[in-house]
PDB file of N, CA, C and O in Angstrom:
ATOM      1  N   UNK A   1      -8.583  -9.973  38.743  1.00  0.00           N
ATOM      2  CA  UNK A   1      -9.222 -11.235  38.339  1.00  0.00           C
ATOM      3  C   UNK A   1     -10.204 -10.999  37.187  1.00  0.00           C
ATOM      4  O   UNK A   1     -10.488 -11.912  36.411  1.00  0.00           O
ATOM      5  N   UNK A   2     -10.708  -9.801  37.083  1.00  0.00           N
ATOM      6  CA  UNK A   2     -11.692  -9.532  36.029  1.00  0.00           C
ATOM      7  C   UNK A   2     -11.014  -9.394  34.674  1.00  0.00           C
ATOM      8  O   UNK A   2     -11.653  -9.590  33.640  1.00  0.00           O
ATOM      9  N   UNK A   3      -9.724  -9.056  34.668  1.00  0.00           N
ATOM     10  CA  UNK A   3      -9.027  -8.873  33.392  1.00  0.00           C
ATOM     11  C   UNK A   3      -8.618 -10.215  32.793  1.00  0.00           C
ATOM     12  O   UNK A   3      -8.443 -10.312  31.579  1.00  0.00           O
ATOM     13  N   UNK A   4      -8.462 -11.252  33.618  1.00  0.00           N
ATOM     14  CA  UNK A   4      -8.021 -12.556  33.104  1.00  0.00           C
ATOM     15  C   UNK A   4      -9.055 -13.185  32.166  1.00  0.00           C
ATOM     16  O   UNK A   4      -8.689 -13.600  31.066  1.00  0.00           O
ATOM     17  N   UNK A   5     -10.342 -13.273  32.559  1.00  0.00           N
ATOM     18  CA  UNK A   5     -11.337 -13.863  31.657  1.00  0.00           C
ATOM     19  C   UNK A   5     -11.512 -13.034  30.379  1.00  0.00           C
ATOM     20  O   UNK A   5     -11.748 -13.587  29.305  1.00  0.00           O
ATOM     21  N   UNK A   6     -11.395 -11.717  30.498  1.00  0.00           N
ATOM     22  CA  UNK A   6     -11.545 -10.868  29.319  1.00  0.00           C
ATOM     23  C   UNK A   6     -10.441 -11.157  28.316  1.00  0.00           C
ATOM     24  O   UNK A   6     -10.694 -11.260  27.116  1.00  0.00           O
ATOM     25  N   UNK A   7      -9.214 -11.288  28.810  1.00  0.00           N
ATOM     26  CA  UNK A   7      -8.091 -11.546  27.903  1.00  0.00           C
ATOM     27  C   UNK A   7      -8.198 -12.951  27.314  1.00  0.00           C
ATOM     28  O   UNK A   7      -7.886 -13.156  26.141  1.00  0.00           O
ATOM     29  N   UNK A   8      -8.638 -13.922  28.123  1.00  0.00           N
ATOM     30  CA  UNK A   8      -8.717 -15.308  27.642  1.00  0.00           C
ATOM     31  C   UNK A   8      -9.793 -15.433  26.557  1.00  0.00           C
ATOM     32  O   UNK A   8      -9.638 -16.206  25.612  1.00  0.00           O
ATOM     33  N   UNK A   9     -10.875 -14.674  26.697  1.00  0.00           N
ATOM     34  CA  UNK A   9     -11.953 -14.743  25.711  1.00  0.00           C
ATOM     35  C   UNK A   9     -11.644 -13.870  24.495  1.00  0.00           C
ATOM     36  O   UNK A   9     -12.190 -14.097  23.416  1.00  0.00           O
ATOM     37  N   UNK A  10     -10.780 -12.884  24.663  1.00  0.00           N
ATOM     38  CA  UNK A  10     -10.472 -11.968  23.561  1.00  0.00           C
ATOM     39  C   UNK A  10      -9.383 -12.545  22.657  1.00  0.00           C
ATOM     40  O   UNK A  10      -9.330 -12.227  21.469  1.00  0.00           O
ATOM     41  N   UNK A  11      -8.516 -13.389  23.216  1.00  0.00           N
ATOM     42  CA  UNK A  11      -7.402 -13.913  22.414  1.00  0.00           C
ATOM     43  C   UNK A  11      -7.870 -14.769  21.229  1.00  0.00           C
ATOM     44  O   UNK A  11      -7.345 -14.590  20.130  1.00  0.00           O
ATOM     45  N   UNK A  12      -8.828 -15.686  21.394  1.00  0.00           N
ATOM     46  CA  UNK A  12      -9.275 -16.492  20.245  1.00  0.00           C
ATOM     47  C   UNK A  12      -9.923 -15.616  19.169  1.00  0.00           C
ATOM     48  O   UNK A  12      -9.710 -15.838  17.976  1.00  0.00           O
ATOM     49  N   UNK A  13     -10.704 -14.634  19.584  1.00  0.00           N
ATOM     50  CA  UNK A  13     -11.366 -13.745  18.625  1.00  0.00           C
ATOM     51  C   UNK A  13     -10.324 -12.943  17.861  1.00  0.00           C
ATOM     52  O   UNK A  13     -10.424 -12.780  16.645  1.00  0.00           O
ATOM     53  N   UNK A  14      -9.319 -12.441  18.580  1.00  0.00           N
ATOM     54  CA  UNK A  14      -8.261 -11.669  17.923  1.00  0.00           C
ATOM     55  C   UNK A  14      -7.498 -12.552  16.942  1.00  0.00           C
ATOM     56  O   UNK A  14      -7.144 -12.101  15.852  1.00  0.00           O
ATOM     57  N   UNK A  15      -7.243 -13.788  17.310  1.00  0.00           N
ATOM     58  CA  UNK A  15      -6.503 -14.704  16.435  1.00  0.00           C
ATOM     59  C   UNK A  15      -7.315 -14.973  15.164  1.00  0.00           C
ATOM     60  O   UNK A  15      -6.758 -15.002  14.067  1.00  0.00           O
ATOM     61  N   UNK A  16      -8.623 -15.170  15.308  1.00  0.00           N
ATOM     62  CA  UNK A  16      -9.474 -15.429  14.149  1.00  0.00           C
ATOM     63  C   UNK A  16      -9.511 -14.206  13.238  1.00  0.00           C
ATOM     64  O   UNK A  16      -9.430 -14.333  12.017  1.00  0.00           O
ATOM     65  N   UNK A  17      -9.634 -13.021  13.835  1.00  0.00           N
ATOM     66  CA  UNK A  17      -9.663 -11.790  13.043  1.00  0.00           C
ATOM     67  C   UNK A  17      -8.342 -11.596  12.318  1.00  0.00           C
ATOM     68  O   UNK A  17      -8.318 -11.184  11.159  1.00  0.00           O
ATOM     69  N   UNK A  18      -7.243 -11.894  13.004  1.00  0.00           N
ATOM     70  CA  UNK A  18      -5.912 -11.731  12.394  1.00  0.00           C
ATOM     71  C   UNK A  18      -5.751 -12.694  11.223  1.00  0.00           C
ATOM     72  O   UNK A  18      -5.201 -12.323  10.186  1.00  0.00           O
ATOM     73  N   UNK A  19      -6.228 -13.935  11.381  1.00  0.00           N
ATOM     74  CA  UNK A  19      -6.098 -14.924  10.302  1.00  0.00           C
ATOM     75  C   UNK A  19      -6.939 -14.499   9.098  1.00  0.00           C
ATOM     76  O   UNK A  19      -6.508 -14.634   7.953  1.00  0.00           O
ATOM     77  N   UNK A  20      -8.146 -13.982   9.369  1.00  0.00           N
ATOM     78  CA  UNK A  20      -9.005 -13.538   8.270  1.00  0.00           C
ATOM     79  C   UNK A  20      -8.373 -12.355   7.548  1.00  0.00           C
ATOM     80  O   UNK A  20      -8.401 -12.279   6.319  1.00  0.00           O
ATOM     81  N   UNK A  21      -7.799 -11.428   8.321  1.00  0.00           N
ATOM     82  CA  UNK A  21      -7.147 -10.264   7.712  1.00  0.00           C
ATOM     83  C   UNK A  21      -5.972 -10.720   6.865  1.00  0.00           C
ATOM     84  O   UNK A  21      -5.748 -10.197   5.773  1.00  0.00           O
ATOM     85  N   UNK A  22      -5.219 -11.698   7.367  1.00  0.00           N
ATOM     86  CA  UNK A  22      -4.060 -12.197   6.625  1.00  0.00           C
ATOM     87  C   UNK A  22      -4.487 -12.805   5.298  1.00  0.00           C
ATOM     88  O   UNK A  22      -3.842 -12.589   4.271  1.00  0.00           O
ATOM     89  N   UNK A  23      -5.588 -13.574   5.325  1.00  0.00           N
ATOM     90  CA  UNK A  23      -6.072 -14.200   4.085  1.00  0.00           C
ATOM     91  C   UNK A  23      -6.553 -13.139   3.096  1.00  0.00           C
ATOM     92  O   UNK A  23      -6.299 -13.238   1.895  1.00  0.00           O
ATOM     93  N   UNK A  24      -7.246 -12.126   3.610  1.00  0.00           N
ATOM     94  CA  UNK A  24      -7.742 -11.064   2.731  1.00  0.00           C
ATOM     95  C   UNK A  24      -6.584 -10.308   2.108  1.00  0.00           C
ATOM     96  O   UNK A  24      -6.611  -9.996   0.917  1.00  0.00           O
ATOM     97  N   UNK A  25      -5.559 -10.010   2.912  1.00  0.00           N
ATOM     98  CA  UNK A  25      -4.384  -9.291   2.404  1.00  0.00           C
ATOM     99  C   UNK A  25      -3.674 -10.129   1.352  1.00  0.00           C
ATOM    100  O   UNK A  25      -3.237  -9.608   0.326  1.00  0.00           O
ATOM    101  N   UNK A  26      -3.559 -11.438   1.609  1.00  0.00           N
ATOM    102  CA  UNK A  26      -2.886 -12.321   0.651  1.00  0.00           C
ATOM    103  C   UNK A  26      -3.653 -12.350  -0.674  1.00  0.00           C
ATOM    104  O   UNK A  26      -3.048 -12.300  -1.745  1.00  0.00           O
ATOM    105  N   UNK A  27      -4.979 -12.429  -0.601  1.00  0.00           N
ATOM    106  CA  UNK A  27      -5.787 -12.453  -1.819  1.00  0.00           C
ATOM    107  C   UNK A  27      -5.650 -11.144  -2.589  1.00  0.00           C
ATOM    108  O   UNK A  27      -5.546 -11.147  -3.816  1.00  0.00           O
ATOM    109  N   UNK A  28      -5.649 -10.019  -1.858  1.00  0.00           N
ATOM    110  CA  UNK A  28      -5.511  -8.717  -2.509  1.00  0.00           C
ATOM    111  C   UNK A  28      -4.160  -8.610  -3.199  1.00  0.00           C
ATOM    112  O   UNK A  28      -4.065  -8.091  -4.311  1.00  0.00           O
ATOM    113  N   UNK A  29      -3.109  -9.104  -2.534  1.00  0.00           N
ATOM    114  CA  UNK A  29      -1.770  -9.052  -3.129  1.00  0.00           C
ATOM    115  C   UNK A  29      -1.720  -9.897  -4.400  1.00  0.00           C
ATOM    116  O   UNK A  29      -1.124  -9.490  -5.398  1.00  0.00           O
ATOM    117  N   UNK A  30      -2.350 -11.079  -4.361  1.00  0.00           N
ATOM    118  CA  UNK A  30      -2.358 -11.946  -5.544  1.00  0.00           C
ATOM    119  C   UNK A  30      -3.102 -11.273  -6.695  1.00  0.00           C
ATOM    120  O   UNK A  30      -2.661 -11.332  -7.843  1.00  0.00           O
ATOM    121  N   UNK A  31      -4.223 -10.640  -6.388  1.00  0.00           N
ATOM    122  CA  UNK A  31      -5.006  -9.955  -7.426  1.00  0.00           C
ATOM    123  C   UNK A  31      -4.201  -8.802  -8.012  1.00  0.00           C
ATOM    124  O   UNK A  31      -4.166  -8.615  -9.229  1.00  0.00           O
ATOM    125  N   UNK A  32      -3.551  -8.027  -7.134  1.00  0.00           N
ATOM    126  CA  UNK A  32      -2.755  -6.892  -7.613  1.00  0.00           C
ATOM    127  C   UNK A  32      -1.610  -7.375  -8.487  1.00  0.00           C
ATOM    128  O   UNK A  32      -1.312  -6.766  -9.515  1.00  0.00           O
ATOM    129  N   UNK A  33      -0.969  -8.465  -8.085  1.00  0.00           N
ATOM    130  CA  UNK A  33       0.139  -9.021  -8.880  1.00  0.00           C
ATOM    131  C   UNK A  33      -0.375  -9.482 -10.241  1.00  0.00           C
ATOM    132  O   UNK A  33       0.279  -9.264 -11.261  1.00  0.00           O
ATOM    133  N   UNK A  34      -1.547 -10.118 -10.258  1.00  0.00           N
ATOM    134  CA  UNK A  34      -2.120 -10.585 -11.516  1.00  0.00           C
ATOM    135  C   UNK A  34      -2.443  -9.422 -12.440  1.00  0.00           C
ATOM    136  O   UNK A  34      -2.161  -9.479 -13.637  1.00  0.00           O
ATOM    137  N   UNK A  35      -3.035  -8.361 -11.888  1.00  0.00           N
ATOM    138  CA  UNK A  35      -3.368  -7.180 -12.697  1.00  0.00           C
ATOM    139  C   UNK A  35      -2.093  -6.538 -13.229  1.00  0.00           C
ATOM    140  O   UNK A  35      -2.032  -6.133 -14.390  1.00  0.00           O
ATOM    141  N   UNK A  36      -1.075  -6.448 -12.376  1.00  0.00           N
ATOM    142  CA  UNK A  36       0.201  -5.859 -12.804  1.00  0.00           C
ATOM    143  C   UNK A  36       0.832  -6.668 -13.925  1.00  0.00           C
ATOM    144  O   UNK A  36       1.370  -6.102 -14.877  1.00  0.00           O
ATOM    145  N   UNK A  37       0.768  -7.989 -13.815  1.00  0.00           N
ATOM    146  CA  UNK A  37       1.344  -8.854 -14.853  1.00  0.00           C
ATOM    147  C   UNK A  37       0.586  -8.675 -16.168  1.00  0.00           C
ATOM    148  O   UNK A  37       1.197  -8.619 -17.235  1.00  0.00           O
ATOM    149  N   UNK A  38      -0.739  -8.586 -16.094  1.00  0.00           N
ATOM    150  CA  UNK A  38      -1.540  -8.407 -17.309  1.00  0.00           C
ATOM    151  C   UNK A  38      -1.214  -7.075 -17.976  1.00  0.00           C
ATOM    152  O   UNK A  38      -1.126  -6.993 -19.201  1.00  0.00           O
ATOM    153  N   UNK A  39      -1.036  -6.029 -17.163  1.00  0.00           N
ATOM    154  CA  UNK A  39      -0.714  -4.712 -17.716  1.00  0.00           C
ATOM    155  C   UNK A  39       0.665  -4.731 -18.357  1.00  0.00           C
ATOM    156  O   UNK A  39       0.872  -4.120 -19.405  1.00  0.00           O
ATOM    157  N   UNK A  40       1.613  -5.432 -17.729  1.00  0.00           N
ATOM    158  CA  UNK A  40       2.970  -5.490 -18.279  1.00  0.00           C
ATOM    159  C   UNK A  40       2.991  -6.297 -19.575  1.00  0.00           C
ATOM    160  O   UNK A  40       3.705  -5.948 -20.515  1.00  0.00           O
ATOM    161  N   UNK A  41       2.208  -7.379 -19.624  1.00  0.00           N
ATOM    162  CA  UNK A  41       2.193  -8.240 -20.813  1.00  0.00           C
ATOM    163  C   UNK A  41       1.483  -7.554 -21.976  1.00  0.00           C
ATOM    164  O   UNK A  41       1.833  -7.777 -23.135  1.00  0.00           O
ATOM    165  N   UNK A  42       0.491  -6.724 -21.675  1.00  0.00           N
ATOM    166  CA  UNK A  42      -0.269  -6.071 -22.745  1.00  0.00           C
ATOM    167  C   UNK A  42       0.564  -5.007 -23.451  1.00  0.00           C
ATOM    168  O   UNK A  42       0.080  -4.358 -24.378  1.00  0.00           O
TER     169      UNK A  42
END
């Protein structure tokens, strides 16, 4: 019974962390693509 509340309270935090990580990764990929395009165009 003690593991149920821990998992229920941990799932929202994990979901928020995962979403933030996904956004950060997406931004990094966009920046890297932009830098690569600038280097190729130059």
